[in-house]
C-alpha positions in Angstrom: -141.5 111.4 4.4 -142.6 107.9 3.1 -146.0 106.8 2.1 -146.0 104.4 5.2 -145.4 107.3 7.7 -148.0 109.6 6.0 -150.6 106.9 6.1 -149.7 105.6 9.6 -149.9 109.1 11.1 -153.3 110.0 9.6 -155.6 111.9 11.9 -158.8 110.8 13.6 -160.8 111.8 10.6 -159.5 108.6 8.9 -160.5 106.3 11.7 -163.0 103.5 10.8 -166.2 103.1 12.6 -167.3 99.5 12.5 -167.0 98.3 9.0 -167.4 101.8 7.5 -165.3 104.9 7.1 -164.5 107.9 5.0 -161.4 109.2 3.3 -161.8 113.0 3.4 -158.8 113.8 1.2 -160.3 111.8 -1.7 -163.9 112.2 -0.7 -164.4 108.4 -0.6 -166.9 106.3 1.4 -165.4 102.9 2.5 -167.1 99.7 3.5 -165.3 96.5 4.5 -167.0 93.2 4.0 -166.1 89.5 4.5 -165.4 89.2 0.8 -163.7 92.5 0.0 -163.8 96.3 0.3 -166.2 98.7 -1.4 -164.9 102.2 -2.3 -167.3 104.8 -3.6 -167.4 108.6 -4.1 -169.0 110.0 -1.0 -171.8 111.7 -3.0 -172.5 108.8 -5.4 -174.8 105.8 -5.0 -173.5 102.4 -4.0 -174.1 100.9 -7.3 -171.0 102.6 -8.7 -168.7 101.5 -6.0 -165.4 99.7 -6.7 -165.2 96.3 -5.1 -161.7 94.8 -4.6 -161.3 91.3 -3.3 -158.2 89.1 -2.7 -159.1 86.0 -4.7 -156.1 83.7 -5.0 -152.5 83.3 -3.9 -149.7 81.0 -4.9 -147.0 80.9 -7.6 -146.9 81.0 -11.4 -147.8 77.3 -11.6 -150.5 77.0 -9.0 -152.9 79.5 -7.4 -155.1 78.6 -4.4 -158.6 80.2 -3.8 -159.1 82.1 -0.6 -162.3 82.0 1.4 -164.2 84.9 2.8 -163.1 86.0 6.2 -164.3 88.6 8.7 -162.2 91.9 8.9 -160.5 93.0 12.1 -160.6 96.8 12.5 -158.4 99.1 14.7 -158.4 102.9 14.2 -157.6 103.4 10.5 -156.3 99.9 9.8 -158.2 96.8 8.7 -156.8 93.2 8.6 -158.0 90.0 6.9 -156.0 87.2 8.5 -156.0 84.2 6.0 -154.0 81.1 6.9 -151.4 81.9 4.2 -151.4 85.7 4.0 -152.6 88.7 6.0 -154.3 91.3 3.8 -154.5 94.7 5.4 -155.6 98.3 4.5 -154.6 101.6 6.0 -156.9 104.6 5.3 -154.9 107.9 5.0 -154.4 111.2 3.1 -152.7 109.5 0.1 -155.5 107.0 -0.4 -156.4 103.5 0.7 -153.1 101.7 1.2 -153.3 97.9 0.7 -150.7 95.4 1.9 -150.0 91.8 2.2 -147.8 90.1 4.9 -146.7 86.7 3.6 -145.0 84.5 6.3 -143.7 81.6 4.1 -142.3 81.0 0.7 -144.6 79.6 -2.1 -141.8 79.2 -4.7 -139.4 81.4 -6.5 -142.2 83.7 -7.5 -145.1 84.8 -5.4 -148.4 85.6 -7.3 -151.3 87.4 -5.7 -154.6 87.7 -7.7 -157.2 90.4 -7.1 -160.7 90.6 -8.6 -162.3 94.0 -9.2 -165.8 95.1 -10.2 -164.4 97.9 -12.5 -162.5 97.6 -15.8 -158.8 97.3 -15.2 -156.1 98.3 -17.7 -152.3 98.3 -17.4 -150.6 101.7 -17.4 -146.9 100.8 -17.2 -146.3 99.5 -13.7 -149.7 100.7 -12.5 -153.3 99.8 -13.1 -156.1 102.2 -14.1 -159.5 101.2 -12.7 -162.4 102.8 -14.6 -166.1 102.9 -14.5 -168.0 105.6 -16.3 -166.3 108.9 -15.8 -164.3 107.6 -12.8 -160.6 107.0 -13.2 -158.8 105.6 -10.1 -155.3 104.1 -9.9 -153.8 101.0 -8.3 -150.0 101.3 -8.1 -146.9 102.3 -6.2 -146.2 98.6 -5.7 -143.4 97.9 -3.3 -142.1 94.6 -1.9 -139.6 94.0 0.8 -138.3 91.0 2.7 -137.5 90.7 6.5 -134.0 92.1 6.0 -135.3 95.3 4.4 -134.2 94.2 0.9 -136.4 95.4 -2.0 -137.8 92.6 -4.1 -138.4 92.8 -7.8 -142.1 93.2 -8.3 -144.7 94.0 -11.0 -148.4 94.2 -11.6 -150.5 93.3 -14.7 -154.0 92.7 -15.8 -154.9 89.2 -17.0 -158.4 88.0 -17.8 -159.8 91.1 -16.1 -158.0 90.4 -12.8 -155.0 92.1 -11.3 -151.9 90.1 -10.7 -149.1 91.1 -8.4 -145.9 89.2 -9.1 -142.9 89.2 -6.7 -139.6 87.5 -7.2 -138.8 85.7 -3.9 -135.9 83.5 -5.0 -133.4 85.0 -2.5 -135.9 86.6 -0.1 -135.9 86.1 3.7 -139.5 85.6 4.9 -141.8 87.0 6.0 -142.2 89.5 3.2 -144.4 92.6 2.7 -146.1 93.6 -0.5 -147.5 97.1 -0.5 -149.5 98.9 -3.3 -151.9 101.8 -2.9 -155.3 102.7 -4.3 -155.8 106.4 -5.1 -157.3 108.8 -7.6 -156.6 112.1 -9.2 -158.0 115.1 -7.4 -158.9 118.2 -9.2 -158.0 121.8 -8.5 -160.0 124.6 -10.2 -160.2 128.4 -9.7 -163.0 129.6 -7.5 -163.7 132.4 -9.9 -164.0 130.3 -13.1 -164.6 132.3 -16.3 -164.4 131.4 -20.0 -160.9 131.4 -21.3 -159.3 131.8 -17.8 -156.7 129.3 -18.8 -156.1 128.1 -15.2 -153.0 125.9 -15.3 -151.0 127.9 -17.8 -148.1 127.2 -15.4 -147.7 125.2 -12.2 -145.1 124.7 -9.5 -145.2 122.4 -6.4 -143.3 122.8 -3.2 -140.9 120.1 -2.1 -143.4 118.4 0.3 -146.1 118.5 -2.3 -148.4 120.5 0.0 -148.2 124.0 -1.6 -148.9 124.7 -5.2 -148.8 127.9 -7.2 -150.9 127.9 -10.4 -150.7 130.5 -13.2 -153.5 131.4 -15.5 -154.2 133.3 -18.7 -156.4 135.7 -16.7 -153.7 137.9 -15.2 -153.8 136.0 -11.9 -151.9 133.2 -10.0 -153.4 131.0 -7.4 -151.7 129.6 -4.3 -153.2 126.3 -2.9 -152.5 124.5 0.3 -153.0 120.8 0.9 -154.3 119.6 4.2 -155.6 116.3 5.6 -159.0 117.0 4.0 -157.7 118.0 0.5 -156.7 121.1 -1.4 -157.9 124.6 -0.6 -157.3 128.1 -2.1 -155.0 130.0 0.2 -154.6 133.2 -1.9 -155.1 134.7 -5.3 -152.3 136.9 -6.6 -153.2 139.6 -9.1 -151.0 141.7 -11.4 -149.2 144.5 -9.5 -150.3 147.9 -10.8 -146.6 149.1 -11.0 -145.6 146.4 -13.5 -143.8 147.8 -16.6 -145.2 146.2 -19.7 -145.5 146.6 -23.4 -148.4 149.0 -24.0 -149.7 147.2 -27.1 -149.8 143.7 -25.6 -149.6 144.1 -21.8 -148.9 141.7 -19.0 -149.9 138.0 -19.1 -149.4 137.6 -15.3 -149.2 133.9 -14.6 -147.4 132.8 -17.8 -144.6 131.3 -15.6 -144.4 130.5 -11.9 -141.8 129.1 -9.4 -141.9 128.2 -5.7 -139.2 127.6 -3.1 -138.8 124.3 -1.3 -140.9 125.3 1.7 -143.4 127.4 -0.3 -142.4 130.7 1.3 -141.1 132.4 -1.8 -143.1 132.6 -5.0 -142.3 134.1 -8.4 -144.8 134.9 -11.2 -143.8 135.8 -14.7 -145.9 138.1 -16.9 -144.5 137.5 -20.4 -145.7 134.9 -22.9 -146.6 134.1 -26.5 -150.2 133.6 -27.6 -150.9 132.1 -31.0 -153.8 133.8 -32.8 -155.3 131.9 -35.8 -156.4 134.2 -38.6 -159.3 132.7 -40.5 -159.1 129.7 -38.2 -155.9 128.3 -39.6 -153.2 130.9 -40.2 -151.1 131.1 -37.0 -149.9 134.6 -35.9 -147.9 134.9 -32.7 -148.9 137.7 -30.3 -146.1 138.6 -27.8 -147.1 139.7 -24.3 -144.1 141.3 -22.7 -143.1 142.9 -19.5 -139.9 144.3 -18.0 -140.4 143.3 -14.3 -140.8 140.1 -12.4 -142.8 140.1 -9.1 -141.4 138.1 -6.1 -143.7 137.3 -3.2 -142.7 136.2 0.3 -144.9 134.6 2.9 -145.7 136.6 6.0 -148.0 134.8 8.4 -150.6 133.1 6.2 -150.3 135.5 3.3 -147.8 136.0 0.4 -146.8 139.7 0.2 -145.1 141.4 -2.8 -141.4 141.6 -1.8 -139.7 143.0 -4.9 -140.2 143.7 -8.6 -137.0 142.2 -10.1 -135.6 144.0 -13.1 -132.4 145.4 -14.5 -131.5 148.4 -16.8 -130.6 145.9 -19.5 -134.3 144.7 -19.7 -136.7 146.3 -22.1 -140.5 145.9 -21.8 -140.3 144.1 -25.2 -137.8 141.4 -24.0 -140.4 138.9 -22.6 -138.5 139.1 -19.2 -140.0 136.3 -17.1 -140.9 134.0 -20.0 -139.4 131.3 -17.8 -138.5 131.3 -14.1 -136.9 128.8 -11.7 -136.0 129.1 -8.0 -133.4 127.3 -5.8 -134.8 125.4 -2.8 -134.1 128.2 -0.3 -135.7 130.8 -2.7 -132.5 132.9 -2.6 -131.4 132.3 -6.2 -133.5 132.7 -9.3 -132.9 132.3 -13.0 -135.2 134.3 -15.3 -135.5 134.0 -19.0 -136.1 136.8 -21.5 -136.4 135.0 -24.8 -137.2 138.0 -27.0 -134.1 140.0 -26.0 -132.5 141.6 -29.1 -129.0 140.5 -30.3 -126.2 143.0 -29.8 -124.9 142.8 -33.3 -128.0 142.4 -35.4 -131.6 143.5 -35.1 -132.8 140.0 -34.4 -134.0 138.0 -31.4 -131.4 136.0 -29.5 -132.8 135.9 -26.0 -131.1 136.3 -22.6 -131.2 134.9 -19.0 -130.6 136.6 -15.7 -129.5 135.1 -12.4 -130.6 137.0 -9.3 -129.5 136.3 -5.7 -131.1 137.4 -2.5 -128.9 138.2 0.5 -129.3 140.0 3.8 -129.7 143.3 2.0 -132.3 142.0 -0.5 -132.0 141.0 -4.1 -128.7 141.9 -5.8 -128.1 143.0 -9.4 -128.2 140.0 -11.7 -125.6 138.3 -13.8 -126.7 138.4 -17.5 -126.1 135.7 -20.1 -126.7 135.6 -23.8 -126.0 133.0 -26.5 -122.3 133.3 -27.5 -122.3 131.1 -30.6 -123.7 131.7 -34.0 -125.8 128.5 -34.5 -128.5 129.7 -32.1 -128.0 133.4 -32.0 -130.6 134.4 -34.6 -134.1 133.4 -33.4 -132.6 131.0 -30.9 -135.0 132.1 -28.1 -132.3 131.6 -25.5 -134.1 131.8 -22.1 -137.4 130.2 -23.4 -136.8 127.6 -20.7 -134.7 127.7 -17.5 -133.9 125.4 -14.6 -131.8 125.8 -11.5 -130.6 123.0 -9.1 -132.0 122.9 -5.6 -128.7 123.9 -4.1 -128.5 126.9 -6.4 -125.1 126.0 -7.8 -126.0 124.8 -11.3 -128.4 126.2 -13.9 -129.6 125.4 -17.5 -130.9 127.7 -20.1 -132.7 126.3 -23.2 -132.6 127.8 -26.6 -135.0 125.5 -28.5 -134.9 127.7 -31.6 -131.2 126.8 -31.9 -131.6 123.2 -30.6 -129.3 124.0 -27.8 -129.1 124.0 -24.0 -126.5 125.8 -21.9 -125.0 124.8 -18.5 -123.9 127.3 -16.0 -122.1 126.9 -12.7 -121.8 129.1 -9.6 -118.1 129.3 -8.7 -116.5 130.8 -5.6 -116.1 134.6 -5.4 -115.1 136.6 -7.2 -115.9 134.5 -10.3 -119.5 133.8 -9.4 -121.7 132.4 -12.2 -119.9 131.1 -15.3 -121.0 129.6 -18.6 -119.6 126.0 -18.6 -120.9 124.2 -21.6 -123.2 124.4 -24.6 -125.0 121.1 -25.3 -126.1 120.4 -28.9 -126.3 117.3 -30.9 -125.0 117.0 -34.4 -127.6 118.3 -37.0 -127.9 114.7 -38.4 -129.5 113.6 -35.2 -132.6 115.7 -36.0 -133.2 116.7 -32.3 -135.5 119.5 -33.4 -136.5 122.0 -30.6 -133.9 120.5 -28.2 -134.3 122.6 -25.1 -138.1 122.6 -25.2 -138.2 121.8 -21.5 -135.5 121.3 -18.8 -135.3 119.5 -15.4 -132.5 119.1 -12.9 -131.9 117.2 -9.7 -131.5 118.9 -6.3 -127.7 118.8 -6.3 -127.3 119.4 -10.0 -125.8 116.1 -10.9 -128.5 114.9 -13.3 -130.6 116.7 -16.0 -133.1 115.8 -18.6 -133.7 118.0 -21.6 -136.5 117.4 -24.1 -136.9 118.0 -27.8 -140.6 117.9 -28.5 -140.2 117.9 -32.3 -137.5 115.3 -32.6 -137.7 113.4 -35.9 -134.8 110.9 -35.3 -136.0 107.4 -36.3 -134.1 105.7 -33.6 -135.0 108.1 -30.8 -138.7 107.9 -31.9 -138.8 104.1 -32.1 -139.5 104.2 -35.8 -142.5 106.6 -36.0 -140.5 109.7 -36.4 -142.4 112.8 -37.5 -142.3 115.1 -34.5 -142.6 112.3 -32.0 -140.6 114.1 -29.3 -138.0 112.6 -27.0 -136.1 113.2 -23.7 -132.3 113.2 -23.4 -130.7 112.3 -20.0 -127.4 113.8 -19.0 -125.1 113.2 -16.0 -122.5 115.5 -14.6 -119.0 114.2 -14.2 -117.0 116.9 -12.4 -117.9 120.1 -14.3 -118.7 118.3 -17.6 -122.2 117.2 -18.6 -122.2 113.9 -20.5 -125.1 112.4 -22.5 -126.4 109.2 -20.9 -129.5 108.0 -22.7 -132.6 108.9 -24.7 -136.2 107.9 -23.9 -139.7 108.5 -25.2 -143.2 107.2 -24.6 -143.9 103.5 -25.1 -146.8 104.6 -27.3 -144.7 107.1 -29.2 -146.1 108.2 -32.6 -145.8 110.9 -35.1 -146.9 114.4 -33.9 -146.9 113.2 -30.3 -144.7 116.1 -29.2 -143.5 114.2 -26.2 -141.5 116.6 -23.9 -143.6 119.7 -24.1 -143.1 119.8 -20.3 -140.9 118.0 -17.8 -140.3 117.9 -14.0 -137.8 115.9 -11.9 -137.8 114.6 -8.3 -135.1 115.9 -6.0 -132.9 112.8 -6.2 -133.0 112.8 -10.0 -134.5 109.3 -10.2 -138.0 110.1 -11.3 -139.5 112.4 -14.0 -142.9 113.2 -15.3 -143.0 114.2 -19.0 -146.0 115.9 -20.5 -147.5 116.3 -24.0 -150.8 117.7 -25.0 -150.9 115.7 -28.2 -151.0 112.1 -27.0 -153.7 110.0 -28.7 -156.8 108.6 -27.1 -159.9 107.0 -28.5 -161.5 110.4 -29.4 -158.4 112.2 -30.6 -155.6 114.1 -28.9 -156.4 113.9 -25.1 -152.9 114.7 -23.9 -150.9 112.6 -21.4 -148.3 112.7 -18.7 -145.8 109.9 -18.5 -144.0 108.7 -15.3 -140.4 107.4 -15.7 -138.1 106.0 -13.1 -134.3 105.8 -13.6 -133.1 102.2 -13.2 -129.4 102.0 -13.6 -128.7 104.3 -16.6 -132.0 103.6 -18.3 -135.3 105.5 -17.9 -138.2 103.1 -17.6 -141.8 104.1 -18.1 -143.9 103.3 -15.0 -147.2 104.8 -15.8 -149.3 107.1 -18.0 -152.2 109.4 -17.1 -154.4 111.0 -19.7 -156.7 113.9 -19.9 -160.4 113.9 -20.2 -161.7 113.0 -23.7 -164.9 115.0 -24.2 -166.6 118.4 -23.6 -163.4 120.5 -24.0 -162.7 123.8 -25.7 -161.2 124.5 -29.1 -159.9 121.6 -31.1 -157.9 120.1 -28.3 -159.9 117.2 -26.8 -157.6 117.0 -23.8 -157.9 120.6 -22.8 -154.1 121.0 -23.2 -153.6 118.2 -20.6 -149.9 117.8 -20.1 -149.0 121.3 -21.1 -147.4 121.8 -17.7 -146.3 119.4 -15.0 -144.7 119.6 -11.6 -143.5 116.9 -9.1 -142.8 117.1 -5.4 -139.2 116.8 -4.2 -140.0 113.4 -2.7 -141.4 112.1 -6.0 -144.5 110.9 -4.2 -147.0 113.2 -6.0 -147.3 115.4 -9.0 -149.5 117.9 -10.8 -150.7 118.0 -14.4 -152.4 121.0 -15.9 -155.2 121.1 -18.5 -155.6 124.9 -19.0 -158.2 124.5 -21.8 -160.5 122.1 -19.8 -164.1 123.2 -19.8 -166.2 124.1 -16.8 -169.8 124.9 -16.0 -169.0 128.6 -16.5 -167.9 128.0 -20.1 -165.0 127.0 -22.4 -161.4 126.7 -21.4 -161.6 127.6 -17.8 -158.8 125.2 -17.0 -158.1 122.6 -14.3 -155.1 121.1 -12.6 -155.0 117.4 -11.6 -153.2 116.0 -8.6 -151.8 112.4 -8.5 -150.3 110.4 -5.7 -147.5 107.9 -6.6 -145.0 106.0 -4.5 -141.6 104.6 -3.9 
């Protein structure tokens, strides 16, 4: 479903009454004047409202001032009909969509200039609008001519004003330019407590309307998104029959996965917590279980369907340290990164692929590392990913700087190890396999290495900058395509701590909790679009910069990310974000993007 259809089909609650209206999804109050639109938080005073006004239009050489004009209002749509351009707004669940219908050419490049009462700052191919604590976004720019052809377009800030630039050299008029104004919305547990760690893990259904959020408090939360915003649908708690290590028991919520329609949910209970002795000596504490709960929706509730396990699994293996589900929810890959090696008393890791048929879940296929370079302390299974069609899977072994590809072949062969992907040691792709993401049909994958120290990959500032490596499948072989990192890459950025990919494999969001801001490490999530064979950064969102627990000013913002199948929205977790109840309660932020 496109942004246009979602906005156009908005319910009666988005209708405008006179020059005023509300946006219930974003809790905005709207007011349309002759000289622009005011947008304000419904509960705030009008002095903090954002005013946006169409100021000038023309080309790169000459811009013409536009006079004030009365708005025309119909249902949830507003029009300002100037002689040279029609400016319009549509109020809907994704935000306030703004558009411009331009009937005639003004040269090879069309320029539209907007004034704003808030500070504007470029964030890739988007604009951040800020005033006080408010952070709203102007982006998802799309331009199209009368034949349906997409026109090259961009936006920037110049002298405090927003400029939309569209190449119209070969365009057929009239043309449409269509950005959207939106904001991040916040999800938080209704039972906030200190150190809850809400947002330890996150997964978003394909339509972006169901989210499962893990925590450090032995619980996972399922949220549903409606026309009026996000609401808690159910809280899942640790099953009493879960087999766990008696010394360090379950960390229910460490990992989560969700099917395409949100009807199947998995919650892992095994993870690693770093305890700092004396405030600076790191000591890992392993929370490990031997079962993985699977929940299936019945009516409006998710009911425990099965505790997945196998005789090969010990309660010390960290079974469920990573989980991933196919779109139909019938195939799952589960990591167990502390599984002991068969030949030595050391940690190799393992991964298990389960399948659900008419008779329930079958016994899994087990895989372990089969090469020496990542067998000892390789943590094979620390990360996993499965394609939407359930025919391809990846397993990361970041301790051995390796990722493995698996394919599901016809019976009786079934799942088979296809390829081990590892760069030469001289490339310095440290922790390759930190995070994995795959397209729906398993033809594209991106694998991160958060501690990469390669000078070229890091754009010169190379101490643990982190990078992402794009691969494309040709037949049954995965081939390296390109490498990318943040435009503000720097030492100790650890870009690639988390990653998520849209269904078509053309959009990713990459997270890091160590990105810099004015006050220190705030964390960030970076949006990239695949253009040709190159990944181009389109935007960057950052975490809050004050009042957060521990030493991490961003509250671990970017530690987990998840994007909808459509690529139109995504979630970013900040599990150490503070709340009224105390430190490190955690929050998850929801962003709307576009085509």
